[in-house]
C-alpha positions in Angstrom: -0.1 -0.1 -0.1 1.7 3.5 -0.7 0.4 6.7 -0.3 2.0 9.5 -2.3 1.1 13.0 -0.5 1.9 16.2 -2.6 3.8 19.2 0.1 2.6 22.2 -2.2 1.5 25.6 -1.8 1.6 28.0 -4.4 2.9 31.3 -3.1 6.5 30.5 -1.7 8.4 30.7 1.6 6.1 28.5 3.1 8.5 25.8 4.4 7.7 22.8 2.8 10.8 21.6 1.6 12.2 21.9 4.8 9.1 20.1 6.3 9.0 17.5 3.5 13.0 16.5 3.7 12.8 16.8 7.7 9.2 14.5 7.5 11.1 11.8 4.8 13.7 11.6 7.1 11.9 11.0 10.4 9.9 8.3 8.1 13.4 6.4 7.5 15.0 6.9 10.3 12.8 6.0 12.7 10.0 4.4 11.5 11.8 2.0 8.8 9.7 3.1 6.0 10.9 3.2 2.6 10.3 6.1 1.3 10.8 8.0 -1.7 11.2 11.8 -2.6 10.5 13.9 -6.1 11.2 16.7 -6.8 9.2 19.2 -8.9 10.6 22.8 -7.8 13.5 24.1 -11.3 15.3 25.5 -7.9 16.5 21.5 -6.8 16.2 22.9 -2.8 15.2 19.2 -1.6 18.2 17.6 -3.3 20.5 20.1 -1.6 18.5 19.8 1.8 19.5 16.3 1.0 22.8 16.4 0.3 23.3 15.6 -2.9 24.9 17.4 -5.3 21.7 18.5 -7.6 23.7 19.4 -10.3 26.1 16.9 -11.0 23.3 14.0 -11.8 22.7 12.7 -15.0 18.6 12.3 -14.5 16.8 13.9 -12.9 12.8 14.9 -12.6 12.8 16.2 -16.3 13.0 13.1 -17.3 9.7 11.7 -15.9 8.3 14.4 -18.0 9.5 14.2 -20.9 9.0 10.4 -20.8 12.7 9.5 -22.8 13.9 7.2 -19.0 10.2 5.7 -19.7 9.8 5.7 -23.5 6.6 6.6 -25.3 4.6 3.8 -23.7 0.9 5.5 -23.5 1.5 4.1 -27.2 3.1 1.1 -26.8 1.2 -2.4 -27.0 2.0 -4.3 -23.1 4.3 -7.0 -25.0 6.7 -4.5 -26.1 6.7 -1.8 -23.1 9.8 -1.2 -21.2 10.7 -1.9 -17.5 10.6 1.4 -15.9 13.7 3.2 -14.2 12.8 5.8 -12.8 16.1 8.5 -12.0 16.3 7.3 -8.2 18.9 8.6 -6.4 20.5 7.2 -3.2 21.0 9.6 -0.4 22.7 9.2 2.9 19.8 8.1 4.8 19.1 3.8 4.8 15.3 3.8 3.2 15.4 8.0 1.4 15.7 8.0 -1.9 15.2 11.0 -4.1 14.6 11.7 -7.5 16.4 15.1 -7.5 15.0 18.5 -9.5 17.8 21.1 -10.6 17.6 24.3 -13.5 16.9 22.0 -15.9 13.5 21.3 -14.9 12.2 24.9 -16.2 13.0 23.5 -19.5 9.6 20.6 -19.6 7.4 21.3 -22.6 3.8 22.4 -21.8 3.2 20.1 -24.9 3.2 17.0 -26.3 4.5 15.9 -29.6 0.7 14.4 -31.1 -1.5 16.4 -28.9 -1.3 14.4 -25.6 -1.9 15.6 -22.2 1.3 17.8 -20.4 -0.6 17.6 -17.0 -0.6 13.9 -16.5 3.3 12.7 -18.3 4.1 12.4 -14.4 1.3 9.9 -13.6 1.9 8.3 -16.6 5.3 7.7 -15.8 4.7 6.4 -12.4 2.1 4.2 -13.7 4.7 2.5 -14.7 7.2 2.5 -12.7 7.5 -0.8 -10.8 10.7 0.5 -8.7 7.4 1.7 -6.8 6.2 -0.9 -5.0 9.4 -1.3 -2.8 7.9 1.9 -1.0 5.0 2.6 1.6 5.4 7.0 0.7 6.3 9.2 -2.2 6.5 12.2 -1.2 6.7 15.3 -3.9 7.7 18.2 -3.4 5.5 20.8 -5.5 7.0 24.6 -7.2 5.9 27.8 -5.3 3.8 28.5 -8.1 0.4 27.4 -10.5 1.6 26.3 -13.4 2.1 22.8 -15.6 4.7 21.6 -13.3 2.0 22.0 -10.4 -0.9 20.5 -12.2 1.5 17.8 -13.6 2.0 16.8 -9.0 -1.3 17.3 -8.3 -2.3 14.4 -10.6 -0.1 12.5 -9.8 -1.1 12.5 -5.7 -3.5 11.9 -4.0 -2.9 13.2 -0.8 -2.2 16.6 -0.4 0.5 18.4 3.2 -0.6 22.2 2.6 2.1 24.2 5.0 0.8 27.7 5.8 2.8 30.9 7.0 0.7 32.3 9.6 0.5 35.8 7.3 -2.3 37.5 6.2 -1.2 37.3 2.1 -0.6 33.3 3.1 -3.8 32.6 3.3 -4.6 34.3 0.0 -2.5 31.9 -1.5 -4.1 29.0 0.4 -7.2 30.3 -1.2 -5.6 29.9 -4.5 -4.6 26.2 -4.0 -8.4 24.8 -3.1 -9.5 26.6 -6.4 -6.9 24.4 -8.2 -7.9 21.6 -6.0 -11.8 22.0 -7.1 -10.0 22.5 -10.1 -8.1 18.9 -10.4 -11.0 17.1 -9.3 -13.5 18.4 -11.7 -11.9 18.8 -14.6 -9.7 15.5 -14.9 -11.8 13.3 -13.1 -9.4 12.6 -9.8 -12.1 13.2 -7.4 -10.0 11.6 -4.5 -7.6 13.9 -4.2 -8.2 15.3 -0.9 -6.3 17.7 1.7 -4.8 15.1 4.8 -3.2 17.6 6.5 -2.9 21.9 6.9 0.6 22.6 8.6 1.0 26.5 10.8 4.7 27.7 10.1 6.4 30.6 11.4 4.4 31.5 14.1 5.6 34.3 16.4 3.9 35.7 19.3 1.5 38.1 17.5 -2.4 39.0 17.0 -1.9 38.8 13.8 -0.7 35.4 14.1 -2.8 34.2 16.0 -6.1 35.4 14.4 -4.4 33.5 11.2 -4.4 30.5 13.5 -7.7 30.8 14.0 -9.4 31.6 11.0 -7.3 27.9 9.1 -8.5 26.4 12.3 -12.4 27.5 11.0 -11.5 26.7 7.5 -9.8 23.4 8.5 -11.7 21.9 11.1 -10.3 18.3 11.0 -6.9 19.2 8.6 -4.6 21.6 10.5 -2.4 19.5 12.2 -2.2 19.6 16.0 1.4 21.3 16.0 3.0 24.7 14.8 5.8 25.1 13.3 7.7 28.1 14.4 10.3 30.0 14.0 13.6 26.9 14.7 17.4 28.4 13.6 18.6 24.9 13.5 16.6 23.8 10.9 18.3 26.1 8.7 21.9 24.7 9.7 21.0 21.2 9.2 19.6 22.4 5.9 23.3 24.2 5.4 24.9 21.0 5.8 22.9 19.0 4.0 21.3 17.4 6.8 18.4 15.9 8.6 17.3 17.7 11.9 17.3 13.8 13.5 20.7 14.0 12.1 22.1 17.0 13.4 19.9 18.5 16.5 18.2 15.7 17.3 17.1 16.7 20.9 16.1 20.7 19.4 12.9 22.0 19.4 12.5 21.8 15.9 13.6 17.9 15.4 10.4 17.6 18.0 8.5 19.5 16.0 8.8 17.4 12.6 9.0 14.0 14.3 5.2 14.9 15.9 4.8 16.1 12.2 5.5 13.2 10.9 3.9 10.7 13.6 0.3 12.6 12.4 1.2 12.5 8.9 2.1 9.1 9.4 -1.5 7.9 11.2 -4.1 10.7 9.2 -5.2 8.7 6.3 -5.8 5.5 5.1 -3.1 4.2 2.6 -4.5 4.6 -1.0 -3.5 0.9 -3.2 -0.8 1.4 -6.2 -2.2 1.3 -9.1 -0.7 -1.8 -11.1 1.7 -0.9 -13.6 
């Protein structure tokens, strides 16, 4: 049983990459889960945070969108379809693998030869990927803007984790994402796509932060996370060294926050069955 979870917010600066990297590390290090992290952000920051040289890799997430790794299998007969081979890179953490991204991902085309839908490229590639059978979680790091890459993520994922900074403008970005979610459900027939958890981030003891948090609780009474993430310097220090917080400062408050979120996410939703390749 595989869970496909996208960490997503259409506004930048939400902390989604930090959350994804550390949640993935916790699941692998402390829970013994097999996790595949897929970076769909051309900045490639997820790989950097996990200590991977994203500029030195030969293959990246771009290959999933171009179908150059898996071939044009949609038009091939099943008997001649090649075995899937994802551009996976092992990280330092046992059980945590990565499909990295770099600036080349920004070259992903907005069209497909033959008229195919470019927003389904990622989902199509993963449907044929036999390697997914060995994972418990696939975690997507979505780009901080709306476009073809974000649509690819929404169509490939089954669950969404939405980090929301406790600022006024962040609420507007959250509303935009909900509209995108509704569009993917209706237009592309992905009715099962759901918000599993909304995580308040960058909390400060201010009236605005408190008011924003209360509005989130009202809007997402079931989805709001039990843990509110503040500012944790050790998280930034760990990322600058290509380490998870659990490797760098396991006793820090930031590590406790990330562990609580990972444990909550693990128990939040029933896993989704893997589609047959």
